[in-house]
matplotlib code that plots the C-alpha trace (Angstrom):
import matplotlib.pyplot as plt

x = [185.7, 186.4, 187.7, 190.6, 191.3, 191.8, 195.5, 194.3, 193.0, 192.5, 196.1, 197.3, 195.1, 196.1, 199.8, 199.5, 197.6, 200.1, 202.8, 201.3, 202.1, 202.3, 199.1, 196.8, 193.8, 194.4, 197.5, 201.2, 203.6, 206.8, 205.2, 206.4, 204.8, 204.8, 202.4, 203.4, 201.2, 200.5, 202.2, 199.4, 195.8, 193.7, 190.3, 188.8, 189.2, 185.4, 185.1, 187.9, 186.2, 182.9, 184.6, 186.3, 183.0, 181.3, 184.0, 184.3, 180.5, 180.2, 182.8, 180.9, 177.4, 178.6, 180.3, 177.3, 175.0, 177.3, 177.8, 174.2, 171.7, 173.4, 173.9, 177.7, 178.6, 182.3, 184.2, 187.6, 187.3, 186.1, 189.0, 191.5, 190.0, 190.3, 193.9, 194.8, 193.1, 195.0, 198.3, 197.8, 196.3, 199.2, 201.8, 200.0, 199.8, 203.5, 204.3, 202.0, 201.3, 203.2, 200.8, 203.3, 206.4, 206.6, 208.1, 211.4, 211.5, 211.1, 214.3, 212.8, 215.1, 214.3, 215.1, 212.8, 210.1, 210.3, 210.6, 208.2, 206.0, 205.0, 203.8, 201.8, 200.4, 199.2, 197.4, 195.9, 194.7, 193.0, 191.3, 189.9, 188.6, 187.0, 185.4, 183.9, 182.7, 180.9, 178.8, 177.2, 175.7, 175.4, 173.9, 176.1, 175.0, 175.8, 179.2, 180.0, 179.1, 181.3, 184.2, 184.0, 185.8, 188.9, 190.8, 190.2, 191.7, 194.6, 195.2, 195.0, 197.6, 199.7, 199.8, 201.0, 203.8, 204.8, 204.0, 201.5, 201.1, 197.8, 196.2, 192.9, 191.6, 192.4, 190.8, 187.6, 187.5, 188.1, 185.2, 183.0, 183.6, 183.2, 179.9, 178.6, 179.5, 178.1, 174.8, 174.6, 175.2, 172.5, 170.0, 170.7, 167.5, 169.2, 172.2, 174.1, 176.8, 178.8, 178.9, 179.8, 182.7, 183.9, 183.8, 185.5, 188.3, 188.6, 189.0, 191.6, 193.7, 193.2, 194.2, 197.3, 198.2, 198.0, 200.3, 202.7, 202.8, 204.0, 206.5, 207.9, 207.7, 209.3, 211.1, 209.5, 207.5, 204.4, 201.1, 197.9, 198.9, 202.5, 201.3, 198.8, 201.6, 203.6, 200.8, 198.2, 200.4, 201.1, 197.4, 196.4, 198.9, 197.9, 194.3, 194.8, 196.4, 193.3, 190.7, 190.6, 190.3, 187.5, 185.5, 186.8, 185.6, 182.1, 183.0, 184.2, 180.9, 178.9, 181.0, 179.9, 176.4, 177.2, 179.5, 182.9, 181.7, 180.1, 183.4, 185.5, 183.3, 183.3, 187.1, 187.3, 185.3, 187.6, 190.7, 189.3, 188.9, 192.7, 193.4, 190.9, 192.6, 195.9, 194.3, 192.3, 195.4, 197.1, 194.1, 192.9, 194.2, 194.2, 191.1, 189.3, 190.1, 188.5, 185.4, 185.1, 185.2, 182.4, 180.3, 180.9, 179.8, 176.6, 175.7, 176.5, 174.2, 171.4, 172.0, 172.1, 168.7, 167.4, 169.2, 169.6, 166.6, 168.7, 166.9, 168.5, 166.9, 166.7, 169.0, 171.6, 171.5, 172.1, 174.9, 176.6, 176.3, 178.2, 180.8, 181.3, 181.6, 184.3, 186.1, 186.2, 187.5, 190.1, 191.3, 191.5, 193.1, 196.7, 197.8]
y = [25.5, 22.8, 25.2, 27.0, 27.0, 24.4, 25.3, 26.9, 25.3, 21.8, 21.5, 22.9, 20.4, 17.4, 18.1, 18.6, 15.4, 13.4, 14.6, 14.4, 10.8, 11.5, 13.4, 14.0, 16.0, 19.2, 20.0, 20.4, 19.0, 18.7, 19.2, 19.4, 22.8, 25.2, 28.1, 31.7, 33.0, 36.7, 38.3, 40.7, 39.6, 42.5, 40.8, 38.5, 34.8, 34.4, 37.2, 35.7, 32.3, 33.8, 35.6, 32.4, 30.4, 33.1, 33.0, 29.2, 28.7, 31.5, 30.0, 26.7, 28.2, 30.8, 28.1, 25.9, 28.9, 30.0, 26.6, 25.4, 28.2, 30.8, 28.1, 28.4, 24.7, 25.2, 24.0, 23.9, 27.5, 28.5, 26.8, 28.4, 31.8, 31.3, 30.3, 33.2, 35.6, 34.1, 34.3, 38.0, 38.6, 36.9, 38.9, 42.2, 41.3, 40.3, 43.7, 46.0, 44.2, 42.1, 39.2, 37.2, 38.0, 34.2, 34.1, 35.1, 31.8, 29.7, 28.7, 28.0, 26.7, 25.5, 21.9, 22.1, 23.7, 20.9, 18.0, 19.3, 22.2, 20.9, 17.4, 18.8, 21.4, 18.7, 16.9, 20.2, 21.1, 17.7, 17.9, 21.4, 20.6, 17.3, 18.8, 21.6, 19.0, 17.2, 20.4, 19.9, 16.6, 16.5, 18.7, 20.8, 18.9, 15.6, 16.8, 18.0, 14.7, 12.9, 15.2, 13.9, 10.8, 12.9, 12.2, 8.5, 8.7, 10.7, 8.0, 5.2, 6.9, 7.7, 4.0, 3.1, 5.7, 4.5, 7.9, 6.4, 3.2, 1.3, 1.0, -0.4, 3.0, 4.5, 1.5, 2.0, 5.7, 5.0, 2.4, 4.9, 7.7, 5.3, 4.0, 7.5, 8.6, 5.3, 5.9, 9.5, 8.3, 5.6, 8.3, 10.6, 11.0, 12.5, 10.2, 10.6, 8.1, 10.5, 13.2, 10.6, 9.4, 12.9, 13.7, 10.4, 11.1, 14.7, 13.3, 10.8, 13.5, 15.9, 13.3, 12.4, 16.0, 16.5, 13.6, 14.8, 18.2, 16.3, 14.2, 16.7, 20.0, 18.9, 21.8, 24.6, 27.2, 27.9, 29.3, 29.2, 32.4, 31.4, 28.1, 29.8, 32.1, 29.1, 26.7, 29.0, 29.7, 26.0, 25.1, 27.9, 26.9, 23.2, 24.1, 26.2, 23.2, 21.0, 23.8, 23.7, 19.9, 19.7, 22.9, 24.5, 28.1, 27.6, 29.3, 32.5, 32.6, 32.1, 34.7, 37.3, 36.8, 36.3, 39.4, 39.6, 41.1, 37.8, 35.9, 38.6, 38.6, 34.8, 34.6, 37.5, 35.4, 32.4, 34.5, 36.1, 32.6, 32.1, 35.4, 34.5, 31.1, 32.8, 34.8, 31.8, 29.6, 32.4, 33.0, 29.5, 26.2, 23.0, 21.7, 25.0, 24.7, 21.3, 22.4, 25.5, 23.3, 21.1, 24.1, 25.5, 22.2, 22.1, 25.7, 25.1, 22.1, 24.0, 27.1, 25.3, 23.7, 27.2, 29.1, 26.4, 24.3, 21.2, 18.2, 16.3, 13.2, 12.1, 9.2, 11.5, 13.6, 10.5, 9.3, 12.6, 13.0, 9.7, 10.8, 14.2, 12.5, 10.3, 13.4, 15.0, 11.7, 11.6, 15.1, 14.5, 11.1, 11.2, 7.9]
z = [-221.7, -219.4, -216.9, -218.3, -216.1, -215.6, -215.3, -212.2, -209.1, -210.5, -211.6, -208.3, -206.5, -208.5, -208.2, -204.5, -203.7, -205.7, -203.5, -200.1, -200.2, -203.1, -202.1, -205.1, -206.2, -204.5, -202.6, -203.2, -200.7, -202.4, -205.6, -209.0, -209.3, -206.4, -206.5, -205.8, -203.0, -202.9, -199.9, -199.2, -198.8, -200.0, -199.7, -197.1, -198.1, -198.2, -200.8, -202.9, -202.8, -203.8, -206.8, -207.8, -207.6, -209.7, -212.4, -212.4, -212.7, -215.2, -217.6, -217.7, -218.0, -220.6, -222.7, -222.7, -223.5, -226.4, -227.9, -227.7, -227.0, -229.2, -231.9, -232.1, -232.1, -232.7, -229.6, -231.4, -232.5, -229.0, -227.3, -229.8, -229.2, -225.4, -225.7, -228.0, -225.6, -222.6, -224.4, -225.1, -221.6, -219.7, -221.6, -220.9, -217.2, -217.2, -218.7, -216.7, -213.4, -210.8, -211.1, -213.2, -211.1, -210.7, -214.2, -212.7, -210.8, -213.9, -215.7, -219.1, -221.8, -225.3, -224.4, -221.4, -223.5, -226.1, -223.6, -220.9, -221.9, -225.4, -224.3, -221.5, -223.9, -226.2, -223.4, -222.2, -225.7, -226.2, -222.8, -223.4, -226.9, -225.9, -222.8, -224.9, -227.4, -224.6, -223.9, -227.3, -226.2, -222.4, -219.7, -217.4, -214.2, -215.8, -217.0, -213.5, -212.1, -214.5, -213.6, -210.0, -211.5, -212.3, -209.1, -209.5, -213.0, -211.6, -209.0, -211.5, -213.7, -210.6, -209.7, -213.1, -212.9, -209.4, -207.9, -205.4, -203.5, -203.4, -200.0, -198.6, -197.7, -201.1, -202.8, -200.8, -201.7, -205.4, -205.3, -203.4, -206.0, -208.9, -207.5, -207.0, -210.6, -212.0, -210.1, -211.3, -214.9, -214.6, -213.4, -216.3, -218.4, -221.4, -221.7, -224.9, -225.7, -228.0, -225.3, -222.7, -224.7, -225.3, -221.6, -220.6, -223.1, -221.8, -218.2, -219.4, -221.1, -218.2, -215.6, -217.7, -218.0, -214.2, -213.6, -216.3, -214.5, -211.5, -213.4, -216.0, -214.2, -210.9, -209.3, -211.4, -209.6, -211.6, -210.4, -212.6, -214.4, -215.0, -216.3, -218.6, -219.8, -221.1, -222.1, -223.8, -226.9, -227.3, -227.0, -229.3, -232.0, -231.8, -231.9, -235.0, -236.7, -236.2, -236.6, -240.4, -240.4, -237.8, -238.3, -241.5, -242.2, -240.6, -237.3, -239.1, -241.0, -237.8, -236.0, -238.5, -237.3, -233.6, -233.3, -231.6, -228.3, -227.2, -227.8, -226.2, -223.1, -223.0, -223.2, -220.6, -218.1, -218.8, -218.3, -215.2, -213.7, -213.9, -212.2, -209.5, -209.1, -208.2, -205.3, -204.2, -203.8, -201.9, -199.6, -198.8, -197.4, -199.4, -197.7, -198.2, -201.9, -202.0, -200.1, -202.3, -205.3, -203.9, -203.1, -206.6, -208.2, -206.1, -206.9, -210.5, -210.8, -209.1, -211.1, -214.4, -213.6, -213.1, -215.9, -218.6, -217.7, -217.0, -215.5, -212.5, -211.1, -207.5, -208.3, -209.7, -206.6, -204.5, -206.7, -206.9, -203.1, -202.7, -205.1, -203.4, -200.0, -201.5, -202.9, -199.4, -197.9, -200.6, -199.9, -196.1, -196.5, -195.2, -196.6]

ax = plt.figure().add_subplot(projection="3d")
ax.plot(x, y, z, "-o")
ax.set_aspect("equal")
plt.show()
């Protein structure tokens, strides 16, 4: 899915950067959501980063392979299964491990759930479904290039909410990232408008979600696993409502041929990403998180060319390089 994680490092990044001045894509100054950092570092940070990159890349490649190569074109069912797996998994971890001790710091009431968790869950569900739909039509490298526009979308929405003030430097960075993504899009040989629209809508919903996390969850302490504990049941239930309308019974018939082990292993990799995200946030600085994300995207693009046979043009490499440079400048920008 579009990074389940996406509760993970991306949410942590976006909330953080919004706060820095309100600093945006990856840090958390006086954030709405504070992450719980493990007190003991068992592994060296470089090993944790490598594990996170492996899980993060594995989720994306595995989803693409399952949806397209294994002929299981049911993104709503896949997202629903991931969320159900995550809902069960987080509750088992809460019962038998200390990875979700952060739940004790969250004062969750029914009113807060309806007013805060539910709206964000709706946005999260929409972004995941649309992102997986995009994999049916676009290559993995191109989708990763389009995702580089996410911090720009977060900034635009933040401006509209009055969470961030426009500056000359920020405007230049936004233009730089936008130009890079536009160049990469122009160089795409297998451009598909349907997939492009799905991915743009996914970015819009995800960016809105990240801003809403900052606005609605202010003061709550939620790391990636705690967030997943609350949001996965919401997303799973919402997805189950739209599943019969969009995909009917076809996924269940296809599942009989595919077998449950493929889906279980796929969801396991996605869930493992969220666990790895907790340790990554605890082991690395905000800038390191950004650089690890950039390295992951580069490796993912190269890997998808090798594993999935994706084609990337020279113009796309140039455009994406410009966008990545803009992302690094955006992260290091102090306002």
